[in-house]
N, C-alpha and C positions, 0 to 999 in steps of 0.2 A: 109627965113633965110639962111645964108651962111653955107656951109658944112652940109646941111640938111641930106644928105645921110649918111655921116660919123658919124654925131652926133646921128642920130636915131639908126643906127646899133650898135654904141658904147653903147647906153642905153641898147639895147637888149642883147648885148654880156655880159655886166657886170651883168645884172640881171640874165642871165643864169649861169654865173660863181658862183655867190653867191648861187643860188639854188642848183646846182650840188655839190658844195663843202660842203654843209651842209645837204645832205642826201635826197634831193627831187628826185622823180622818173623821168626817162627820158621824159616820155610823158608830165609831168607838165612843165618841163624845156623848151621843144620845143614849147609847146602851149603858154606859157607866152612870150617867145621871138617873136613868130609870131604875137601875139596880139599887143605887143608894136610896132613892126616895121610897122604893117598894120595901126595902128592909126596915126603914123607920115608920112603916105603916101608913104611907100616903098612897091612897088608891085613886084619888081624883086629882090627877096631875096632867100637865101638858108641857112638852118641851119642843120648841121650834128652833132648830139650829141652822144657821146660815154660815157662809164662809168667814164672815167677820162679825157675827153677832149671835146672841142667844136670847130667846124670849122664854121666860119661865113663869108658869101660872099654876095655881093649885087651890083647892078649897077643902075644907074639913067636912066630912060626913057627920061627925059627931057634934061639931059646932057650926051651925049654919052661918053665923056672922063672921067666921074666920076665913080670910082669903089671903092669897099671896100672889103678887105679880112683880116681876123684875125684868127689865130690858137692859142688855149689856152690849156695848159696842166693843169689839175685840179685834184690834188690828193684829195682823200676823207679824211677830217680831223676829222670827227665826226659829229653827228647830233645836230646842234644847231637850233632847230626848230623855235626859235623866229625870227631868220633872214629870214627863209622861209616864215613865216607869214608876216613879214614886207615887203618883196619883192612882195608877192601876193597882199597885200593891196595897195602898190605903183602902181602896174600894173592896178588895178581897178581905181585908182585916175587918172592915165594917160589917160585911156579910157574915163574918165569924163571930160578931158580937163583941169585938174587942175595943170599940170606941163608942161613946155617947156622941150625940150631935155636937155638943159644945167642945168635946175633945177633938172631934174630927175637924171642926172649924179652926181650932188652934193649930192642928197638924197641917191643914191646907195652907194656913198663913206661913208656916215655916217652909213648906215646899215652894210657895210663891216667892219667898225671899232667898231661896237658894242661889248662890252667886254663879255667874258663868265661869267658864274655864279661864285661867289667867291668860293675858294677852300673849305672853311669851310662849305658852303651851299652844295657843291657837296658831301662832306664826310657825312654830316648829311642825305642827300637824299639817298646815297648809303646804309647807315646803316639801315635806315627805310625801304627801298626797300627790302633789304635782309631779314629782319625780316618779312615783309609782305608776301613775296613770300614763305617763309618757312611755314607760317600759311596757305596760300592759298593751298599748296600742302599737308596739313594734319599734320603739325608739331605742337607739344604742346607748352605750354608757355616757358618751359625751353629750347626747341629747338630753339624757336624764339629769345630768349635772346642771345643764343650762336651764331646763324646766324647773328644777328645784330652786335655783337662784331667782328665776322670774316669779315663781309662785310665792316665795318669801316676800319679795318687793311688792307684789300685787296685794298681798294680804295686809301688809303694813299701810299701803295706800287705802285699802277698804276700811281698816280700823280707825285711821286718823283723819281721813279726808272724806271718803264716800259716805260712811255711816253717819257721822255727825253733821255734815254740811251739805250733802247733795241729795237730790231726789233720786228715787229708784231708777227711773229711766235714764236720766242724765248721768247718774253715777255708774251704771252699767256701760253706757257708751264710753265714758272716760276710762273705765276699767279695761274694756276690750281694746281701746286705743293704746293704753299703756302696755298691755300684754303684747300687742303687735309691734310696737316700737322697741320694747326691751328684747323680744325674741329676735328681731332683725339686727339689733346691736350685737347681742351675743353670737348670732350666726355669722355676722360680718367679721367678728373678732376671731373666728375659727372655733368657737365652742359649740360643737354640734355639727351633724352631717345632714340633718333633715329638718328644715324650717317648720314643716307641717307638724311633725311629731312634738317639737318643742312647744308650738302654739297650743296644740291639743292638750298636752299635759298641764300647761299653766292655766288655760282658760277654764278647765273643768271646775275650778273653785267658784266661778260665777254662775255656773249652770244651776237653775232652780229645780233640783231633782225632787225634793219633797213636795212642793206645790204641784208639780206636774204629775207626779205619781198619785198623789191624793186626789187630784182632779179626775184622773181616770177611774180610780176606785169609787169616787162619789158618783160618777156617771153609771158605773156598773151597779151600784146600789140604788139607782134611780133617784138620786139627789141631783136632778138636772141643773137646777139653778146654781147650786154651789159648784158642781163640777165644771160647768161652762165658765163660771167666774174665775175659778182657779186656773183653768186651762188658758183662758184669755190673758190673765195676769202673767202666767209662765211664758206664753207666746210673745208678749210684749218684751219681756226680759231677753228671750232668745233673739228677737229682732234687734234690740238695743246692743247686745253683745256683738252680733254680726256686723252691725253698722260700725261700731267702734273698731273692730278688727280689720274690716275691709278698707276703711278710709285711709289709714297710713300706707297700706299696701298699694292702693290705687295711686295715691299721690307719689309715692316713691317710684312706682313703675312708670308713671307719666313722665317724671323728670329724667328717668333713666332711658326713656324711649323704648321700653320693652315691657314684657310680662315677667313678674317675679315667679320663679319656679319653686313651688312648695314641695 
Protein backbone atom coordinates (compact mmCIF):
# COMPACT_ATOMS: atom_id res chain seq x y z
CA UNK A 1 0.00 0.00 0.00
CA UNK A 2 1.36 3.45 -0.86
CA UNK A 3 2.31 5.75 1.98
CA UNK A 4 2.14 2.80 4.36
CA UNK A 5 4.39 4.46 6.91
CA UNK A 6 2.57 7.78 6.98
CA UNK A 7 -0.88 6.16 6.94
CA UNK A 8 -0.04 3.76 9.77
CA UNK A 9 1.51 6.39 11.99
CA UNK A 10 -1.32 8.79 11.19
CA UNK A 11 -3.76 6.17 12.52
CA UNK A 12 -1.70 5.75 15.68
CA UNK A 13 -1.34 9.51 16.09
CA UNK A 14 -5.06 10.19 15.75
CA UNK A 15 -5.96 7.37 18.12
CA UNK A 16 -3.56 8.75 20.73
CA UNK A 17 -4.97 12.25 20.24
CA UNK A 18 -8.53 11.13 20.96
CA UNK A 19 -7.49 9.06 23.98
CA UNK A 20 -5.38 11.78 25.59
CA UNK A 21 -7.93 14.50 24.86
CA UNK A 22 -10.67 12.56 26.64
CA UNK A 23 -8.95 11.57 29.86
CA UNK A 24 -7.06 8.33 29.17
CA UNK A 25 -3.90 7.74 31.18
CA UNK A 26 -0.57 8.05 29.38
CA UNK A 27 0.34 4.37 29.55
CA UNK A 28 -2.90 3.43 27.77
CA UNK A 29 -2.30 6.07 25.09
CA UNK A 30 1.23 4.91 24.36
CA UNK A 31 0.32 1.22 24.45
CA UNK A 32 -2.57 1.69 22.01
CA UNK A 33 -0.42 3.70 19.60
CA UNK A 34 2.34 1.08 19.67
CA UNK A 35 -0.12 -1.78 19.07
CA UNK A 36 -1.63 -0.03 16.06
CA UNK A 37 1.73 0.84 14.52
CA UNK A 38 3.11 -2.64 15.13
CA UNK A 39 0.14 -4.31 13.44
CA UNK A 40 0.63 -2.18 10.33
CA UNK A 41 4.25 -3.33 10.17
CA UNK A 42 6.05 -0.24 11.48
CA UNK A 43 9.05 -1.43 13.49
CA UNK A 44 11.03 1.83 13.59
CA UNK A 45 8.77 4.16 15.57
CA UNK A 46 8.83 6.39 18.62
CA UNK A 47 6.00 7.93 20.64
CA UNK A 48 6.65 10.54 23.31
CA UNK A 49 3.43 11.21 25.20
CA UNK A 50 3.02 14.12 27.61
CA UNK A 51 0.01 15.25 29.59
CA UNK A 52 -0.96 17.71 26.83
CA UNK A 53 0.96 16.64 23.76
CA UNK A 54 2.19 13.76 21.60
CA UNK A 55 5.39 13.53 19.54
CA UNK A 56 5.19 10.84 16.85
CA UNK A 57 8.16 9.87 14.71
CA UNK A 58 8.97 6.89 12.50
CA UNK A 59 10.99 5.73 9.55
CA UNK A 60 10.72 2.93 7.04
CA UNK A 61 13.35 0.20 6.97
CA UNK A 62 12.29 -0.66 3.41
CA UNK A 63 12.38 2.92 2.10
CA UNK A 64 15.20 4.87 3.63
CA UNK A 65 13.92 8.18 2.36
CA UNK A 66 10.48 7.76 3.93
CA UNK A 67 10.10 9.40 7.34
CA UNK A 68 7.22 10.62 9.46
CA UNK A 69 7.14 13.24 12.22
CA UNK A 70 4.18 14.90 13.89
CA UNK A 71 3.79 17.08 16.98
CA UNK A 72 0.37 17.61 18.52
CA UNK A 73 -0.72 19.96 21.29
CA UNK A 74 -3.69 18.36 23.01
CA UNK A 75 -5.46 20.30 25.77
CA UNK A 76 -7.62 18.25 28.12
CA UNK A 77 -11.28 18.99 27.32
CA UNK A 78 -12.94 16.68 29.81
CA UNK A 79 -13.49 12.98 30.19
CA UNK A 80 -15.72 11.70 27.39
CA UNK A 81 -15.20 8.04 28.13
CA UNK A 82 -17.39 6.75 25.31
CA UNK A 83 -14.73 8.00 22.89
CA UNK A 84 -12.02 6.22 24.89
CA UNK A 85 -14.02 3.00 24.75
CA UNK A 86 -14.61 3.42 21.00
CA UNK A 87 -10.89 3.90 20.27
CA UNK A 88 -9.97 0.89 22.41
CA UNK A 89 -12.49 -1.24 20.54
CA UNK A 90 -11.15 0.02 17.21
CA UNK A 91 -7.58 -0.88 18.20
CA UNK A 92 -8.70 -4.44 18.94
CA UNK A 93 -10.48 -4.63 15.57
CA UNK A 94 -7.33 -3.35 13.85
CA UNK A 95 -5.29 -6.14 15.46
CA UNK A 96 -7.87 -8.60 14.17
CA UNK A 97 -7.24 -7.34 10.64
CA UNK A 98 -10.68 -5.81 10.15
CA UNK A 99 -9.55 -2.32 9.06
CA UNK A 100 -7.04 -0.98 6.59
CA UNK A 101 -5.18 2.20 7.52
CA UNK A 102 -7.51 4.33 5.40
CA UNK A 103 -10.59 2.73 6.93
CA UNK A 104 -9.17 3.21 10.43
CA UNK A 105 -8.56 6.91 9.77
CA UNK A 106 -12.15 7.31 8.61
CA UNK A 107 -13.43 5.49 11.69
CA UNK A 108 -11.27 7.65 13.99
CA UNK A 109 -12.70 10.77 12.40
CA UNK A 110 -16.20 9.47 13.14
CA UNK A 111 -15.21 8.82 16.76
CA UNK A 112 -13.69 12.29 17.04
CA UNK A 113 -16.97 13.82 15.81
CA UNK A 114 -19.11 11.88 18.30
CA UNK A 115 -21.35 14.40 20.07
CA UNK A 116 -21.35 14.92 23.81
CA UNK A 117 -24.39 14.03 25.87
CA UNK A 118 -27.29 16.47 25.53
CA UNK A 119 -27.19 19.34 28.00
CA UNK A 120 -30.46 18.27 29.58
CA UNK A 121 -29.00 14.79 30.20
CA UNK A 122 -25.86 16.32 31.74
CA UNK A 123 -27.98 18.50 34.02
CA UNK A 124 -30.12 15.56 35.15
CA UNK A 125 -27.05 13.42 35.77
CA UNK A 126 -25.43 16.24 37.76
CA UNK A 127 -28.53 16.66 39.92
CA UNK A 128 -28.89 12.93 40.59
CA UNK A 129 -25.16 12.61 41.24
CA UNK A 130 -25.18 15.43 43.78
CA UNK A 131 -28.09 13.95 45.68
CA UNK A 132 -26.55 10.48 45.57
CA UNK A 133 -23.19 11.65 46.89
CA UNK A 134 -24.94 13.55 49.66
CA UNK A 135 -26.66 10.31 50.70
CA UNK A 136 -23.39 8.38 50.35
CA UNK A 137 -21.67 10.71 52.83
CA UNK A 138 -24.47 10.41 55.38
CA UNK A 139 -26.94 13.13 54.45
CA UNK A 140 -30.62 12.76 55.20
CA UNK A 141 -33.51 12.91 52.75
CA UNK A 142 -33.94 16.68 53.09
CA UNK A 143 -30.18 17.16 52.65
CA UNK A 144 -30.26 15.05 49.46
CA UNK A 145 -33.13 17.08 48.02
CA UNK A 146 -31.26 20.31 48.69
CA UNK A 147 -28.03 18.90 47.23
CA UNK A 148 -29.93 17.77 44.14
CA UNK A 149 -31.31 21.27 43.58
CA UNK A 150 -27.93 22.93 44.16
CA UNK A 151 -26.19 20.43 41.88
CA UNK A 152 -28.65 21.18 39.07
CA UNK A 153 -28.18 24.95 39.42
CA UNK A 154 -24.40 24.56 39.64
CA UNK A 155 -24.19 22.51 36.45
CA UNK A 156 -26.32 25.02 34.57
CA UNK A 157 -23.86 27.67 35.73
CA UNK A 158 -20.93 25.52 34.56
CA UNK A 159 -22.45 24.86 31.13
CA UNK A 160 -23.58 28.39 30.32
CA UNK A 161 -21.13 30.61 32.25
CA UNK A 162 -17.98 28.86 33.42
CA UNK A 163 -17.17 26.71 30.38
CA UNK A 164 -17.66 29.33 27.64
CA UNK A 165 -16.56 32.49 29.45
CA UNK A 166 -14.29 31.88 32.48
CA UNK A 167 -10.83 30.46 33.01
CA UNK A 168 -10.44 27.18 34.89
CA UNK A 169 -9.19 28.70 38.14
CA UNK A 170 -11.60 31.64 38.28
CA UNK A 171 -14.46 29.44 37.09
CA UNK A 172 -13.90 26.97 39.92
CA UNK A 173 -13.67 29.78 42.46
CA UNK A 174 -17.00 31.13 41.22
CA UNK A 175 -18.49 27.63 41.14
CA UNK A 176 -17.40 26.95 44.72
CA UNK A 177 -18.79 30.30 45.87
CA UNK A 178 -22.10 29.59 44.13
CA UNK A 179 -22.33 26.19 45.85
CA UNK A 180 -21.66 27.76 49.22
CA UNK A 181 -24.22 30.55 48.75
CA UNK A 182 -26.94 28.25 47.42
CA UNK A 183 -26.38 25.70 50.16
CA UNK A 184 -26.61 28.39 52.84
CA UNK A 185 -29.78 29.68 51.19
CA UNK A 186 -31.49 26.29 51.10
CA UNK A 187 -30.28 25.49 54.62
CA UNK A 188 -31.61 28.84 55.87
CA UNK A 189 -34.98 28.08 54.29
CA UNK A 190 -35.18 24.85 56.24
CA UNK A 191 -34.31 22.49 53.37
CA UNK A 192 -31.84 20.17 55.02
CA UNK A 193 -30.44 19.46 58.44
CA UNK A 194 -26.71 19.37 57.75
CA UNK A 195 -25.06 22.16 55.79
CA UNK A 196 -21.84 20.18 55.42
CA UNK A 197 -23.57 17.23 53.75
CA UNK A 198 -25.39 19.50 51.32
CA UNK A 199 -22.14 21.24 50.35
CA UNK A 200 -20.26 17.95 49.97
CA UNK A 201 -22.96 16.49 47.74
CA UNK A 202 -23.13 19.52 45.46
CA UNK A 203 -19.44 20.39 45.20
CA UNK A 204 -18.47 16.87 44.10
CA UNK A 205 -19.38 17.94 40.54
CA UNK A 206 -16.37 20.28 40.46
CA UNK A 207 -13.84 17.81 41.84
CA UNK A 208 -11.30 16.81 39.12
CA UNK A 209 -11.38 13.09 39.81
CA UNK A 210 -10.09 11.91 36.42
CA UNK A 211 -6.98 14.17 36.27
CA UNK A 212 -6.13 13.44 39.90
CA UNK A 213 -6.46 9.67 39.46
CA UNK A 214 -4.55 9.66 36.19
CA UNK A 215 -1.82 11.76 37.77
CA UNK A 216 -1.30 9.13 40.45
CA UNK A 217 -1.34 6.34 37.87
CA UNK A 218 1.20 8.20 35.75
CA UNK A 219 3.52 8.51 38.75
CA UNK A 220 3.14 4.80 39.48
CA UNK A 221 4.00 4.08 35.83
CA UNK A 222 7.12 6.28 36.20
CA UNK A 223 5.77 9.03 33.93
CA UNK A 224 6.91 11.59 36.47
CA UNK A 225 6.62 14.72 34.34
CA UNK A 226 3.06 14.01 33.26
CA UNK A 227 2.06 12.76 36.72
CA UNK A 228 3.34 15.85 38.49
CA UNK A 229 1.75 18.11 35.89
CA UNK A 230 -1.66 16.50 36.25
CA UNK A 231 -1.47 16.44 40.04
CA UNK A 232 -0.47 20.11 40.10
CA UNK A 233 -3.39 20.97 37.84
CA UNK A 234 -5.79 19.00 40.05
CA UNK A 235 -4.35 20.62 43.18
CA UNK A 236 -4.94 24.11 41.75
CA UNK A 237 -8.55 23.15 41.07
CA UNK A 238 -8.92 21.80 44.63
CA UNK A 239 -7.55 25.06 46.03
CA UNK A 240 -9.82 27.14 43.78
CA UNK A 241 -12.89 25.20 44.91
CA UNK A 242 -11.86 25.56 48.56
CA UNK A 243 -11.38 29.31 48.20
CA UNK A 244 -14.76 29.67 46.53
CA UNK A 245 -16.56 27.67 49.21
CA UNK A 246 -14.83 29.23 52.21
CA UNK A 247 -15.14 32.89 51.15
CA UNK A 248 -18.96 33.19 51.54
CA UNK A 249 -18.87 31.18 54.77
CA UNK A 250 -16.19 33.46 56.23
CA UNK A 251 -17.99 36.65 55.14
CA UNK A 252 -21.34 35.40 56.46
CA UNK A 253 -19.79 34.32 59.74
CA UNK A 254 -18.01 37.65 60.10
CA UNK A 255 -21.20 39.70 59.77
CA UNK A 256 -23.06 37.33 62.06
CA UNK A 257 -20.31 37.64 64.61
CA UNK A 258 -19.76 33.94 64.95
CA UNK A 259 -18.75 30.70 63.26
CA UNK A 260 -21.06 28.81 60.98
CA UNK A 261 -21.58 25.29 62.25
CA UNK A 262 -21.37 22.85 59.36
